[in-house]
Structures are given as C-alpha cells and as structure tokens.
N, C-alpha and C positions, 0 to 999 in steps of 0.2 A: 504494500500500500504506500503510494507516494503522498508525502505530506508537504505542505508549503510552509514558509517561514511563519505565516500567521497561525497555522495549526500548532507549531511548536511553541509559539508565544503563548497560546491558550493553555497548552500543557504546562508551561512554566508557571502561569497564573494558578493553575490547579495545584501545582506543587507548593506554591506559596500558601494556599488555603490549607493544604495538608500540614505544612510546617506550623502554621498558626494554631491549628487544632491540637497538634501533638504537645504543645507547651501548656495546654490547659488541662489540669487534672480532671479526669473523668470524661474527656472528649478525645476520640480516637481519630488519627489521620486516616485510618481505614474507612471510617464513616464518610469522610469527605471524598475519598476516592470512589466510594459507592455512589454518592450523590452526583459527582461530576462525570460518571460513566467510564472511568478508566480502571476500575478495580480488577476486572478479569484480565485485562492486558497486563496490568502490573504484576499480578500473580503468575501469569504465564511467562512473562519476561524473566522474572526472578528464578522461576523453576527451570528455565532453559540455560542457566549459567552452570556449566560443568566442564569437565576436562576435554570434551570433544571440541570446544572452542579453540583450545591450543592447537589441536590437530588441523583445524580449518585454517588457523593463522599460518602454520607452517606450510600447508599445502597450497593455499589460495591467496594468502596475504592478509594484512590487517583489515583492509576495507571489507573483505568477505566476512571476516570474523565479526567486525563491527555491525554489519548488516544482520547477520544471523542472531546476534545477541540483542537486537533491537536497541542498539546503542544510542541513536539520536533521541529516542523516547526517554530512556533512563537519564541521559544527560540533561535534557530539558526539565524533567521532573525534579531531579536532585538539585539543579540550579535554583529552581523555585523554592524548594524546601530550605536550602541554605540561605537564600535571600530573606526568607521569612524569619528564620531563626535569629539572624543577625540584625533584623530591622523591626519586624512586627512583634517580636517577642516582648520587647520593652513596652510597646503600646498595649498589648494584651494584658501583661502583668499589671500595668498602671490601671487599666479599666477594671480588672478584677479586684484590685486593692481599694480603689476609690469609689467604684460604682458596682459592687458585687451583685446586688439584686437585679439591677437592670441588665448587666452583662450576661448573667446566667439566664435571665428571661429570654434574651435574644437567642442564645445557644439552645435553650429548651425548644423554642419555636422551630429552629433549624432541624433539630433531631426528630421532633414530632413529624415534620414534613418528610424527613428522610425515611421514617418507618413506612409512611404511605407510599413514597416513591419506590423504595426497594420492593415492597409487597406487590406493587403493580407489575414487576418483572416476572412474577409467577403466573404462567398462562392458565393453569387449572388448579383449583383448590379441592382438596379432599381431606379425609380424616388424618392421614399420615402427615400432610403438609401442616395442618393446624396443630397437631401434636408436636411436630418438630419446632414450630414457632414458639409454642408454650415452653418447650424444653429449653430452647435457646434463651428465652426471657428469664426463666427460672435460674439458669446457670449464671447469667450476667448479674441478676439481682443478688444472688448468693455471693458472688465474687466481690461485688462492690460494697457489700455489707460486712465483709470479714474484717476482724480487728487485725492490725499489723503485728508481726512478731516483735516481742519485747526487746530482744537483744539485737545489736548491730553485728552483722556477720561479716567477717573479713577473710574467710577461707577462700583460697584460689578456686577450688572446684565449685564451691557454692556460688561465687561471683560469676563463674563461667555459666553455670546453670541459670542464675538470675538474669544474665544478659540474654540467654536464649529464650527464656520465658517472656521477658519484657518485650523483646522485638516481635515475638509472635502476637502478643497482645496489641502492639501498635498497628499491625496489619489486619487485626480482627476488628470489624466495626463494633463500636460500642464499649470497648474496653481500653483503658488508658495504660500504656506501658509504664509511665512514671508512677501511676498508682500501684501497679504490680511490684515495682521496686520497693515502694513503701511497705506493702504487705509482707514482702520477703525479708524485710529488715536490711536491704542492701542500698536504700536510697541515700542514707547519710554517707556511706562509704564512697559511693559513686560521686556525689556532690563534692565531698572533700578531695577526692582524687582529681576531679576536674579543676578545683580551685588551686590545688597545690601542684598541678601538672605532674601527677604521679603516673608516668607513662606505663609502668608495669601493671598497675591495677586497672587502668583504663584499657590497656591492651587485652587483658584477660576478659573483661566485659565485652569488648568489641569482638573478640574471637568467638565468644559465646553467642553474641548477636548474629554474627555471620553464619555460624553453624545452625542456629535456630531458624534464621530467615530462609536459608537454602533448603533446609529439611521441611519446614512447615509449609512453604510455598508449594512444594511438590505434592504434599498431602492435599492441600486446598485445590490444586489444579486437578488432581485425580477425582476428588469429590465433585468438582464442577463438571468434569467430563462424564462421570458415571451417575451422579445423583444431583443433577443441577437444581431441580426445583426444591428438593429437600434441603440442600445446602443453602440456597437462598432463603428458605423459610427459617432455618436455624440462625442465619446471620441477621435476618430481620428481627428475630427474637432477641439477639444480642443487643441490637440498637434500642429496641423497646425497653429491654431490661435495664439499660443504663440511664433511663430517664430519671429514676429516683436519685441517682448520683448528681445530676445537674439541676434538680429542682431548685428554683431561686431562693426559697425561704427555708433556711436551715437554722437549727440550734446547735452551736458548737459545744461539744462535751469535753473534748480533749485536743490539745495541740502539742507540737514538739518543735524545738528549734534545731534546724540543720544548718550549721554555719550562720550565715546572715539571712537565712530564709526560714520563715515560719510555715509549717505544714500542718494542716488539720488532720488529726489522727482518727477522731471519732466525732460524728455529727448525726443528727436526726432531722428528717424533713418535717416541717410544721406547716399549718395553714397560715395564710397571710395575717389573719387576725391574731394569731398567737406568736407572731414573729417579734423578737426583742429588738425594737428599733423601728424606724420608718419603713414600712413595707413597700412604699412607692408603687402601690397596686395599679394605678392608672397607667403610669409609665411602663410598668412591667408587662401589662396586658398588651399595650401598643407594640412594644418591642417583640413580644412573642408572635403577634400577628405579622409583624414586619419580617421576622425570621422565617416564618411559615410561608408567607407570600413570596419571599425572595427565592426560595427553592422552586416554587411553581413558576416564577418568572424566568429563572435560569433554565428550567426544563423546557419552557416554551421557546426561548430564543436560541437555545443551544442546538446547533445543527450537527447532531451526533447520532451514532448508532446506539440501539438499546444495549444494555449490559450483557444480555445473553448472546449477542452476536459477537464474532471475532472483531477486534478493534485494530487490527493491523499487525499483530505479532505473528510471524510465520510459524512460530512453534505451537500456536493454539490450535 
C-alpha cells in the first residue's frame, strides 16, 4: 500500500495522541490506536519483527528489509509518540494537576465513545461475543482495583518481568502500563533509574519490554487472525472496564511519593454530590460530551479503512 506524505503526517499525529494517552495513569495508548484505526496494523507490524528481516537485508538490501518490516509506518508513529512525550506530557500533567475533574471528564467522554466505536467493528453479536465482552470488562475492573505491592522490588529478573508486563498493558486498550508498574511495586525503581540515569536498571526494563512486546504482539495477531470478533469483544470489555479508573470524581484514600512525583495508590469513585471539593459538574458534563463528540467527528472525517481490514502491512 502506497502512502503519501500527508498519510504519514496523520500517522505521526496519531502517535502523538498515543504518547499523550500513555502518560496519563489509567489511559492506554492502545485505546487511542483503536480509536484512530491503526491498532491491527500496529500489532501486525510488531509481530513481523524477527530474524528473517536480517536475512532479507543480506539478500535484498536495507530498502527491502525496511519495506517488509513496514518501517515508514513505525517511524512515523514513534516520531509522534516521542514528540508527544517531550512536549504534550508537560501540558497533560499540568491539566491533571490543576484541573483534574475537568481533564478526567474529557478523557471519560473519549473512552465512552471508544467503547461504542470499537463495538461497532463486530459485525455479528451472539452469546459468546457478549460473554467475552463481560469477561474483558471484569478483568480490567479487577486489575484497576488491585492494591499495589507494598515493597519496592529491585531484583533484575523481576524488573525484566515488570517491563514485559507493563509494555503488554500499554498495547492493550484500557489498561495503563504505568499503572501496572505501580501495582508490581516497580514504578519507584523505574522512576528513580530514569532520574539518576541508571543505565543498567533501565536496560533490564527495556529488554523486558522488548521481549514482552514481540511475544505478546504475536499472540494478539494470532487471536485476530483466528478469533477476530471474540478478540474485539474482549478488548472492548477492557476499554469499558477501565472507565471506573478514569471516573472524574474520586476520593483519594492513599498516596505515595516517588521522587518528586506524587502517585495515588488507592482511591474510590464517588458521585459528584459526595465529591470533596468543587465538582465542576456543568463543566465536566460539557467536556464529557465534547470528548464523546470528538470521537464521532474524527470517525466521520477520517478517510480510513475499518479496523478489521488490513491497513497496509504486508504481513497481515
């Protein structure tokens, strides 16, 4: 599939949206990939990275290898993610700190629309599909309600495992990789390693992430190829089950200080009338509707193929 410069610019913008989502605890970049219609291509591209690419490079040259691995797509997407991390991350953190209720309300509207959007990709509903959706929702709700491990873990093997699990969560719609690190007791270690430029610790986590990404993407691709509707239903459930995590009105029960960053460890959703502080109900409802309508608007104007169709990766 030939893409124009404009096509790759749009992919970069989608990567920026994914990067912005990944820095928000409880929001997954995988959800944004689903919304923007690149999820299946992303999974297929990642799962296509293997040792055969080196053979293609030796036999046919770098250009042939680059084309087979869908390199332009990955480059455009990663560029957008990195731009977002180094620019939008500060804005996102500022909004979450200064206007938490209204910011979470906007994200809540986005995710509600995402549930509807992804569910529409399932052509035929039956008992198995509904059961799969409910199972996915139950798993996501359970994961997002788990208390974190009390101790901070520094074992190399555990950090490798944490990196693998966290990156899998990042590409799963509805589950935040940063939140998984908090649950596993590895968040403080990773944050401190990044702050202190601890290359050894970061390297272990990155190796785990690479292993998890390459392994899990193959599982997801196989599931899409063989059980597409059920897989979509489970992932829809994951997104729906994460709504509790991003409900705008929360009562914080426990926090922890990780370096210069305060992270909420335990909280509970409450109704706006029981919220401690100004609930900003009118503004929150408007922003929820804005987030919801934004997804509908993007779907209407986006000239793209449905998620279930191949989106240009020759390996799909």
